[in-house]
Structure formats: structure tokens, C-alpha cells
C-alpha positions, -999 to +999 in steps of 0.1 A: +516-829+912+522-796+902+512-786+866+544-774+845+545-758+811+579-762+799+591-727+784+595-726+749+622-709+732+605-692+693+615-701+665+595-672+655+600-647+684+595-612+661+560-627+649+522-617+665+494-617+651+495-610+612+483-574+601+455-588+578+438-608+611+441-575+629+425-556+605+397-576+598+387-578+630+389-547+637+360-541+606+338-567+621+339-550+656+333-516+636+310-528+608+333-514+588+339-526+550+370-547+546+389-537+514+422-550+537+425-585+535+426-596+498+399-616+496+369-613+473+332-607+490+314-626+458+307-659+450+331-683+424+314-698+389+285-723+401+304-745+368+333-750+391+310-758+424+289-778+400+324-801+390+336-802+429+300-821+435+302-841+406+338-852+417+327-857+453+294-875+440+323-899+418+335-910+451+371-886+448+372-885+483+408-907+492+440-900+487+455-887+457+487-894+441+511-876+461+522-847+432+489-836+427+457-855+404+472-863+373+445-844+348+451-814+375+488-818+364+482-818+327+462-794+328+480-765+343+507-780+322+486-767+290+478-736+306+514-729+310+522-734+275+495-713+265+505-686+290+542-689+288+553-714+259+567-732+281+565-769+283+563-787+318+562-822+324+532-827+343+546-860+359+580-850+372+578-809+368+546-804+384+530-805+422+497-792+434+496-773+463+478-765+494+477-731+481+508-708+475+519-701+511+529-739+511+543-739+481+567-712+490+572-722+525+583-760+509+604-744+480+619-728+505+626-758+532+636-782+500+663-754+489+677-733+522+701-748+542+716-732+576+735-700+571+722-698+537+707-661+527+680-657+504+673-619+490+636-605+490+621-570+481+609-552+506+579-547+504+569-581+501+546-605+515+549-614+553+554-653+548+585-651+529+612-642+557+595-667+589+595-692+557+634-682+553+641-684+594+627-712+596+650-728+571+677-713+591+681-693+568+688-652+565+669-626+549+687-602+530+663-578+525+667-551+494+640-522+488+623-518+457+620-480+447+602-459+466+572-445+450+575-466+417+582-494+432+600-507+407+629-535+411+661-518+419+690-540+401+719-523+410+706-525+446+700-566+438+731-571+424+749-556+454+731-580+476+740-615+461+770-627+475+787-661+475+764-671+510+735-663+484+708-697+478+678-679+465+661-648+453+620-643+457+601-617+434+562-617+432+545-600+402+519-587+396+535-574+432+516-573+468+512-550+475+521-524+455+497-538+424+530-532+400+540-551+371+574-564+365+583-558+322+594-578+300+630-558+302+630-562+339+629-601+338+655-595+310+677-578+331+669-603+359+679-632+336+710-614+325+721-604+360+716-641+375+730-665+344+767-663+358+753-676+392+737-705+408+712-687+429+678-699+429+642-680+418+609-679+437+586-666+413+554-655+434+530-653+402+496-656+420+483-624+405+494-637+372+457-632+358+454-597+369+475-577+345+460-545+331+453-518+306+462-551+274+495-559+289+509-595+291+521-609+322+558-619+319+564-649+339+598-666+349+585-695+324+590-673+291+629-670+302+648-700+293+675-683+316+648-678+343+624-712+343+655-733+343+666-719+380+631-709+391+597-725+412+568-709+396+537-707+419+504-697+412+470-699+432+438-713+417+425-696+452+432-662+438+423-669+402+390-684+407+382-663+439+383-696+460+406-684+485+396-707+514+402-739+489+438-733+496+448-755+462+478-739+446+507-751+419+544-751+412+563-758+382+602-764+384+627-781+363+627-820+373+662-819+399+642-791+412+612-804+417+626-834+430+637-815+464+604-800+467+587-831+464+608-847+490+595-821+513+561-816+503+552-856+510+563-851+547+551-814+548+511-818+535+519-854+517+487-849+496+462-823+491+421-819+485+411-848+461+378-835+453+388-800+446+417-814+424+396-831+401+368-802+403+398-776+390+406-800+367+374-808+346+367-768+350+400-758+334+386-775+304+374-739+291+402-714+291+376-683+290+372-678+333+408-675+335+415-655+302+384-631+314+399-621+346+420-593+335+391-574+323+370-587+350+392-571+378+407-540+356+365-530+353+366-532+391+395-514+395+381-486+370+348-484+387+371-479+423+397-455+412+370-437+393+350-433+426+385-417+447+389-393+415+394-358+431+391-372+465+425-364+487+433-397+484+462-396+459+457-426+436+488-448+430+490-469+401+476-500+396+488-523+369+480-557+378+466-578+413+434-564+431+448-539+451+448-506+451+472-478+470+469-442+476+489-418+492+472-402+526+495-376+529+469-350+518+443-365+549+465-373+576+496-370+599+491-400+616+516-434+605+501-452+581+491-475+606+476-456+630+457-442+602+440-472+589+427-481+628+410-441+627+402-454+591+384-487+603+365-470+634+360-434+623+352-434+584+345-477+585+366-488+556+395-509+564+428-507+548+463-521+555+495-504+562+522-509+535+546-502+562+533-538+576+551-555+541+586-536+552+613-554+575+619-519+595+584-507+593+590-478+565+564-457+564+556-436+529+517-423+542+509-456+518+479-475+523+463-506+506+428-512+497+417-543+480+389-540+453+386-576+447+348-569+459+311-566+449+304-532+428+279-523+457+307-528+481+330-509+461+306-479+460+301-482+498+331-480+504+334-450+477+311-428+494+328-436+534+364-427+519+349-397+496+338-381+532+379-375+538 
């Protein structure tokens, strides 16, 4: 009998290997300092590891409740009150997820019907559009203002149609490291007020806002909170990206639909990790100290590149630093990143990878969530440009 694998019509025909995987593999091949993919190269707090070990030894190794361990959902609700003054019911309005990426996919699958439109703001994280397409929706790309990456509310307003189901925002923003202001959020609230458009607010870098500014969560604005899925990530906050534990907060009617998908998507999330994080959250100091921790790394990286031929763009949040390469090379962003990895020994990510049309503005992104010695080595190599 002849073996035959049926030909499959791809659900995502335009999707290949992500730029993050490509650049990390290239960095490993050439022994480059990997400032491309956004993950720390340092360990988390040993107290967090101890809390998970205690949960393991205490026998928390079977399925937790589908929405998440009650103690963790309560801890998230308490933290949201502290950061946004908005009270979410831990029983009906908070769900623990297998990371923020799963949370965003689940929210989209829960609310988007075939033919619905979802507005994304380019440049955007690369999972958004494939998620929309998997749900049968249509991604409507609206550009952030080139150079500043500020929201253009005129263009967002023009993109709203009767078919618009949702808008996805991300602040602090990956990849540009910009942060939406209170006025930005207020303007968005007023824009969406007469509509039934839902909001997915990707806030995974919520505790990485610098220079004394406050993170403006959608939860702080009643008109947004009433229509929003607010997504956060313990992996980003506590330097454990491989744990893949995140959260979603939303009004009870929205969360009920979210959980319908969640229970058949992952059902539940790693039990001992949830118990360990819940215990660790009893002390708010680790997340309260995070802005100063990452601002020091940002400042080290920026100061090291001052006077170089790389033009530093503002970095007001997240753990990314974008630079303009125009004075260094005539190569495209993508080709420059390949060359930089091979010849200089530092990996970066081209911003064009975050645009649907590959818009190239001669800007690349570095990640400074690294040990100080890693950053100093990268600085020494980059100053050779």
C-alpha cells in the first residue's frame, strides 16, 4: 500500500517561522549577544522558586478549578485595586491563563464571529492578526504615527464600521517602547462610548513604566473597563517567561464567554505555579520595585550608546529600546539585523516584522532585560559601528 499524506489547505497560509525564533537561532549560531527576543537572561527571585517548591511539596499537583486557583484570583483582584482602583470579582471576573498569548487568542475566539473586523495598531505583536484570522475575522490595520508611535485617533475613528467587533491596544508598547497617556486613554474612552466595540488591552509590560509616570490601565477608565479584556503576564512581571502564566480581567458577562473557550482550549493552568505565585504576591514589593529595576537597565544601555551612530528613540516603557540605523547602514532593517548578528555579534529585531506591509523606517529593536554584564558586552560591540 502506498503511503499518502493528504494535502492540507492551511488556515494560516501567510504564516512562517516568527522573526524571534529566526534571530535567536542566528544569535546562537554566531555566538552573538541576543538582544532580540524579549526574555531575561537572569534568574527570578529565589523566594518565588521557594514558594513553588512549597506548593509542589504540599501536594498541589492535580487540576485546579478551571478559572484558576481562588487564592491567585483574589491576589490579582487585590493588585488591580491597588494599581487601578477598579474592583473585579475574583470569582466571576478574573481567569488565570497559560500566558498572555493564550489569553489574547481566547478572548478573540470568544468574541469574534466570521466576517467581524478587529482593529490592530501597526506595528503590533505578531500573534494578534493570526488569532483574528483563526476566528474567521478580518484584521484592520491602522498605523501608529511613524516616528513617535502615538495613536492617531482620527485614523482609528475612520476605521470603525458597523462590522467592527473589537480593538486591540498595547501599552507599554511592544515593539516601540511608547506608553499611552491618561489623555490617550480618555480620548479612546470617548471615541468608543457610542459604539459596542469591545477592547482587548494587552498590558503585559504594565510594571515597566519609567521616569515617574503611572501606567494607564484600561481598568482606570470606567467606560473602557466596562468593555475590556485586560491581559497581564506573570512571566513578564516576575522574570519567568517560560512559566507561561497570565491573567485576564473582564466584566462578568464578557468573562463568561471567555471561559467557555478557555475551558476547551487549555482548561486549566499549572497548579503549583499558581499556588506559588499567589503566596509570592502577598508581598507587593517585587512588582512595585520593577519600574526602578528596569529603568536602571534602560539607562545603562542608553548611556552606553550615547555618542554612537545609533540614534536612540525614546523608551518610556516596556524593556525595549528602539534605534534609528540610518547613520550606520543603507541596508533594510531585516538585512541589517542579519548583518549585525553575524558581523558585530549582537542580535536585534527589525520593526518591519511588526507591520503587515513590512513598512521599513530604518528602526530596529533591542531588548535590555539582560544582566548588566550582558548589556555592557553588547554596548562594547555596538559602539564599533
